[in-house]
C-alpha positions as CSV (number, residue, x, y, z in Angstrom):
1,M,105.4,-93.0,184.4
2,R,107.0,-90.2,186.5
3,L,105.5,-86.8,185.7
4,T,108.3,-84.3,185.4
5,L,107.5,-80.6,184.9
6,H,109.6,-78.6,182.6
7,T,109.5,-74.9,182.2
8,F,111.5,-71.7,181.7
9,L,111.2,-69.0,184.5
10,T,112.3,-65.5,185.1
11,L,113.8,-64.7,188.6
12,D,110.4,-63.6,189.6
13,G,108.8,-66.8,188.7
14,V,107.0,-65.9,185.5
15,M,106.8,-68.5,182.9
16,Q,104.3,-67.0,180.3
17,A,105.3,-66.6,176.7
18,P,109.1,-67.2,176.7
19,G,109.2,-67.9,173.1
20,G,107.8,-64.9,171.2
21,P,105.8,-61.8,171.3
22,E,102.5,-63.5,170.0
23,E,103.0,-66.7,171.8
24,D,100.7,-65.9,174.8
25,T,99.2,-62.3,175.2
26,R,96.7,-63.3,177.9
27,D,95.9,-60.5,180.2
28,G,97.8,-58.0,177.9
29,F,101.1,-59.7,178.7
30,P,103.7,-57.4,177.1
31,H,107.0,-59.4,177.5
32,G,106.6,-62.3,175.0
33,G,109.7,-63.6,173.9
34,W,111.8,-62.8,177.0
35,Q,113.8,-65.9,176.9
36,F,115.3,-65.6,173.5
37,A,118.2,-63.5,174.3
38,Y,119.5,-66.2,176.8
39,G,119.4,-69.2,174.7
40,D,122.8,-70.9,174.4
41,E,124.4,-74.1,173.9
42,E,124.4,-75.2,177.5
43,V,120.7,-74.4,177.9
44,G,120.1,-76.5,174.6
45,E,122.2,-79.4,175.6
46,K,120.1,-79.8,178.8
47,I,116.7,-79.5,177.0
48,V,117.9,-82.2,174.6
49,G,118.8,-84.5,177.4
50,W,115.4,-84.1,179.0
51,F,113.7,-85.0,175.8
52,G,115.4,-88.1,175.5
53,N,113.8,-89.4,178.7
54,A,110.2,-88.9,177.5
55,D,107.8,-91.7,176.7
56,A,104.7,-89.4,176.5
57,F,103.7,-85.7,176.8
58,L,100.9,-84.1,178.7
59,L,100.1,-80.4,177.5
60,G,97.8,-77.7,178.1
61,R,95.8,-76.1,175.4
62,T,98.0,-73.1,174.7
63,T,101.2,-75.0,174.7
64,Y,99.6,-77.8,172.4
65,E,98.5,-75.2,169.9
66,I,102.0,-73.5,170.0
67,F,103.8,-76.9,169.7
68,A,101.4,-78.3,167.0
69,D,101.9,-75.3,164.7
70,Y,105.7,-75.5,165.0
71,W,107.1,-79.0,165.6
72,P,105.3,-81.0,162.8
73,R,107.1,-78.8,160.4
74,V,110.5,-80.1,161.6
75,T,110.5,-83.3,159.7
76,D,114.0,-84.6,160.5
77,P,113.1,-87.8,162.7
78,D,116.7,-87.6,164.2
79,N,115.9,-84.0,165.7
80,P,116.3,-84.7,169.4
81,I,113.3,-82.4,170.2
82,A,110.9,-82.7,167.2
83,G,111.5,-86.6,166.9
84,P,110.0,-87.5,170.3
85,L,107.3,-84.7,169.9
86,N,106.3,-86.0,166.6
87,R,106.6,-89.6,167.4
88,L,105.3,-90.2,170.9
89,P,101.7,-90.0,172.5
90,K,100.7,-86.5,173.4
91,Y,97.8,-86.2,175.8
92,V,96.0,-82.6,175.8
93,A,94.2,-81.2,178.7
94,S,91.6,-78.7,177.4
95,T,88.0,-77.9,178.1
96,T,87.6,-75.8,175.0
97,L,89.1,-78.0,172.2
98,S,86.7,-80.7,170.5
99,S,89.4,-82.3,168.7
100,V,93.2,-82.4,168.0
101,D,94.9,-83.2,164.8
102,W,98.6,-83.6,165.5
103,T,99.8,-87.1,164.9
104,G,99.6,-89.0,168.2
105,A,97.6,-86.6,170.1
106,S,94.5,-87.2,171.9
107,L,92.2,-85.2,174.4
108,L,91.9,-86.2,177.8
109,E,88.5,-87.3,178.9
110,G,86.7,-86.3,181.9
111,D,88.3,-85.1,185.2
112,V,91.9,-84.0,184.3
113,V,93.3,-85.1,187.9
114,A,91.8,-88.7,187.6
115,A,92.9,-88.8,183.9
116,V,96.7,-87.8,184.9
117,T,96.6,-90.1,187.8
118,E,95.7,-93.0,185.3
119,L,98.3,-92.0,182.9
120,K,100.9,-92.1,185.5
121,K,100.1,-95.8,186.1
122,Q,101.0,-96.9,182.6
123,P,104.6,-98.2,182.1
124,G,107.3,-96.0,180.8
125,R,109.8,-93.6,182.0
126,E,108.5,-90.1,182.0
127,L,105.2,-88.2,181.2
128,Q,106.6,-84.9,180.6
129,V,104.9,-81.6,180.9
130,H,106.4,-78.6,179.0
131,G,105.2,-75.0,179.8
132,S,101.4,-75.4,180.2
133,G,101.0,-73.0,183.0
134,R,97.4,-73.5,184.0
135,L,97.7,-77.3,183.7
136,A,100.8,-77.1,186.0
137,H,98.9,-75.3,188.5
138,T,96.2,-78.1,188.6
139,L,99.2,-80.8,188.9
140,I,100.8,-78.9,191.6
141,R,97.7,-78.4,193.6
142,H,96.9,-82.0,193.5
143,N,100.6,-83.4,194.1
144,L,101.0,-84.9,190.9
145,V,104.4,-83.7,190.0
146,D,107.3,-86.1,190.6
147,E,110.2,-83.7,189.6
148,Y,110.3,-80.0,188.7
149,R,112.9,-79.3,186.0
150,L,113.4,-75.4,185.9
151,Q,115.6,-73.1,183.9
152,I,115.6,-69.8,185.7
153,F,116.9,-66.9,183.6
154,P,118.7,-63.6,184.9
155,I,115.7,-61.3,184.3
156,H,112.6,-60.3,186.1
157,L,109.4,-58.8,184.7
158,G,106.9,-58.0,187.1
159,T,103.9,-59.2,185.5
160,G,102.6,-62.6,184.0
161,L,101.7,-66.0,184.7
162,K,103.9,-67.7,187.5
163,L,104.6,-71.3,188.0
164,F,104.0,-71.3,191.7
165,A,100.8,-69.0,191.7
166,E,99.1,-67.4,194.6
167,G,96.8,-69.6,196.5
168,L,98.7,-73.0,195.6
169,P,99.5,-75.2,198.7
170,A,102.8,-74.8,200.5
171,A,105.4,-77.6,200.1
172,A,109.0,-78.3,200.5
173,L,111.3,-79.5,197.7
174,T,114.5,-81.3,197.6
175,L,117.2,-80.0,195.1
176,T,118.4,-83.2,193.0
177,S,120.6,-81.3,190.5
178,S,121.9,-77.8,189.6
179,H,124.1,-76.2,187.1
180,V,124.8,-72.6,186.1
181,T,125.6,-71.8,182.6
182,G,128.1,-69.3,181.2
183,G,125.3,-67.0,180.6
184,G,123.9,-66.9,184.1
185,T,121.0,-69.3,183.5
186,I,120.5,-71.5,186.6
187,I,119.2,-75.2,185.6
188,V,117.9,-77.1,188.6
189,A,115.7,-80.1,189.4
190,Y,113.7,-80.4,192.4
191,E,111.5,-83.3,193.9
192,P,108.6,-82.8,196.3
193,A,109.7,-83.3,199.9
194,G,106.6,-83.1,202.0
195,P,105.2,-80.3,204.1
196,V,106.9,-77.1,204.8
197,T,108.7,-77.0,207.9
198,Y,108.4,-74.0,210.3
199,G,110.5,-72.6,213.2
200,S,111.4,-69.3,214.7
201,Y,114.7,-67.6,215.4
202,A,113.1,-65.5,218.1
203,L,115.0,-65.2,221.2
204,E,113.5,-67.0,224.3
205,D,112.4,-64.8,226.9
206,E,114.7,-65.5,230.2
């Protein structure tokens, strides 16, 4: 399976707590729910299309707990987001949870990098990661992401957990698709493109 990473971002790269004030208040984050004002039909259509490609999900602890509290209560099997989430396998990366009770969910055992590497060898279309910031950092650090799918909203917050955090390795990306909604949201997909290429615009000495 290809590992695809999906997240909402501010212009300054923050991905923390887009969905509500109490979603993730770690480190005193004061801006929970920042994405709500920018949701529109175009944003929703793109998300639905992505979910249609999933054969399994990989979630960090915080995102798992948020999803497990909400999506099992959406019981329509034809719902394009709840249906896949409730039906498909969900692998949870956590060092603090001892069990998970959402139908189809299981805890990854042992080293997360080794476990995800094995998951990617399984047949299927996409192993999708949604949110899951700390897990995303681990996946980026170990070159396990095959495609980034980002929705970048016209807002900057100045604080919060970022997708490309300080200290992650440098890497180049190739743009594979882009769309700007009427509300100003930039929806892009990137694939890894190897190391960063460096150069200089300095004038040569005569």
